[in-house]
Structure formats: structure tokens, C-alpha cells
C-alpha positions as CSV (number, residue, x, y, z in Angstrom):
1,M,99.5,53.7,244.7
2,R,100.1,53.2,241.0
3,D,97.9,51.1,238.8
4,P,99.7,47.7,238.2
5,L,98.5,47.6,234.6
6,D,100.2,50.9,233.8
7,H,103.3,49.7,235.5
8,I,103.3,46.5,233.3
9,K,102.7,48.6,230.1
10,K,105.6,50.8,231.0
11,L,107.8,47.8,231.6
12,S,106.8,46.2,228.3
13,T,108.0,49.3,226.4
14,W,111.4,48.9,228.0
15,R,111.7,45.2,227.5
16,V,110.5,44.8,223.9
17,R,113.2,44.6,221.3
18,P,112.8,47.0,218.4
19,E,111.6,45.4,215.1
20,R,114.4,44.7,212.7
21,V,114.1,46.3,209.3
22,R,114.9,43.8,206.5
23,D,116.3,45.6,203.5
24,V,116.1,43.5,200.4
25,H,118.8,45.6,198.7
26,K,121.3,44.4,201.2
27,D,120.3,40.7,200.8
28,V,120.5,41.0,197.0
29,G,124.0,42.6,197.3
30,I,125.2,39.7,199.5
31,F,123.7,37.2,197.0
32,A,125.4,38.9,194.1
33,R,128.8,39.0,195.9
34,D,128.5,35.3,196.7
35,L,127.7,34.5,193.0
36,R,130.7,36.5,191.8
37,Q,133.0,34.7,194.3
38,L,131.5,31.3,193.1
39,E,132.0,32.3,189.5
40,K,135.6,33.3,190.2
41,T,136.6,30.1,192.0
42,I,134.7,27.4,190.0
43,G,135.1,29.4,186.8
44,S,138.9,29.4,187.1
45,A,138.9,25.7,187.8
46,T,136.5,24.9,184.9
47,D,138.6,27.1,182.5
48,A,141.8,25.3,183.6
49,W,140.2,21.9,183.2
50,M,138.9,22.7,179.7
51,R,142.4,24.1,178.7
52,I,144.6,21.4,180.2
53,A,142.6,18.1,180.2
54,P,142.8,15.8,177.2
55,P,139.7,16.1,174.8
56,E,138.7,12.5,175.4
57,L,138.3,13.2,179.1
58,Q,136.5,16.5,178.6
59,N,133.6,14.5,176.9
60,C,133.0,12.3,179.9
61,V,134.3,14.3,182.9
62,R,133.4,17.7,184.1
63,V,134.1,20.0,187.1
64,E,131.4,19.6,189.7
65,T,132.6,21.8,192.6
66,F,135.6,23.7,193.9
67,R,135.4,24.2,197.6
68,S,138.1,24.6,200.4
69,G,140.9,23.8,198.0
70,T,139.3,20.5,196.8
71,L,138.3,20.2,193.1
72,T,135.6,17.6,192.6
73,L,135.4,16.1,189.1
74,L,132.3,14.2,188.0
75,A,132.8,11.3,185.7
76,D,130.0,9.5,183.8
77,S,131.3,6.0,184.4
78,S,133.8,4.2,186.6
79,S,136.0,3.5,183.6
80,A,136.2,7.3,182.8
81,A,137.0,7.9,186.5
82,F,139.8,5.3,186.3
83,R,141.2,6.9,183.1
84,T,141.0,10.3,184.7
85,D,142.8,9.1,187.8
86,R,145.6,7.7,185.7
87,V,146.0,10.9,183.8
88,L,145.9,13.0,187.0
89,R,148.6,10.9,188.5
90,S,150.8,11.2,185.4
91,G,151.0,15.0,185.7
92,L,147.6,16.6,185.0
93,E,147.0,17.2,188.7
94,T,150.3,19.1,189.0
95,N,149.4,21.2,186.0
96,L,145.9,21.9,187.5
97,R,147.5,23.0,190.8
98,L,149.7,25.4,188.9
99,A,146.8,26.8,186.9
100,V,144.2,27.0,189.7
101,P,145.1,29.2,192.7
102,G,144.4,27.5,196.0
103,L,143.9,23.9,194.6
104,M,145.2,21.3,197.0
105,R,143.4,18.1,196.2
106,V,141.5,16.6,193.2
107,R,138.6,14.3,194.0
108,M,136.7,12.0,191.6
109,R,133.0,11.1,191.8
110,V,130.9,8.9,189.4
111,G,127.5,10.3,188.5
112,Q,125.5,11.6,185.6
113,V,127.4,14.2,183.5
114,T,125.3,16.7,181.7
115,H,126.9,17.9,178.4
116,E,126.1,21.6,178.7
117,Q,128.5,24.4,178.4
118,P,130.3,25.3,181.7
119,V,129.2,28.5,183.4
120,A,132.6,30.2,182.8
121,A,132.6,29.4,179.0
122,R,129.2,31.0,178.3
């Protein structure tokens, strides 16, 4: 008769999953690809906003995100959001849709606007 302990050791070698090797190079490559994609999408939206929007709006409204066809603009006050909404409805949204591939909707949000250079303009 076989030793039960040997039998269990033999079974454990069959049932144990091999350890996964984590390669940092692959993770860094994925991260870099995601950053390039983000720069391409939000960069094109930011460039279009800076090129098309009136200067008085550029001082108080900036591009926050561009995700799933929705461009989110961040305004520093509700009055700036209202002015931006009026300008968007008067034709700016159509011009942005023509300039930004994949843009389907523009959304406004009120919050604190930092006056730094956009990532795409650096």
C-alpha cells in the first residue's frame, strides 16, 4: 500500500496553478498606449475648443473630459455655463462636432477652473 502523504504530495503538484510571471515592461507599454490614446482624444477636443470658442469663454471654461462621444466642459460659474450654453446652441456645438471626430454630445459642469495650459498645447 502506498503512503497517503506521498499520494497527497503527488496530487498537489498536479492541482497547483503555476505562478504567473508579472512583466513590468508589458504593464508600462499598456500604460503608455492608454496615455497616447487619451492625449489623442482629449487633445483633439481641447485643440478644437481653443481654436473655435470665443476668447471670453476660454478664460472661464475649459475642457474637462472627452469620453464615449461626450465632451464635458467645466465652467467656473453658473453665469459662464449659461453663456457657454447660449453660444453652443447658436452654432458652436455644430462647429465642435465637425472639428472633433466622434463627438456626439456636449455637457456643461460648474466647478473650479484652473488656468493652466491644456495638455495638448504644451
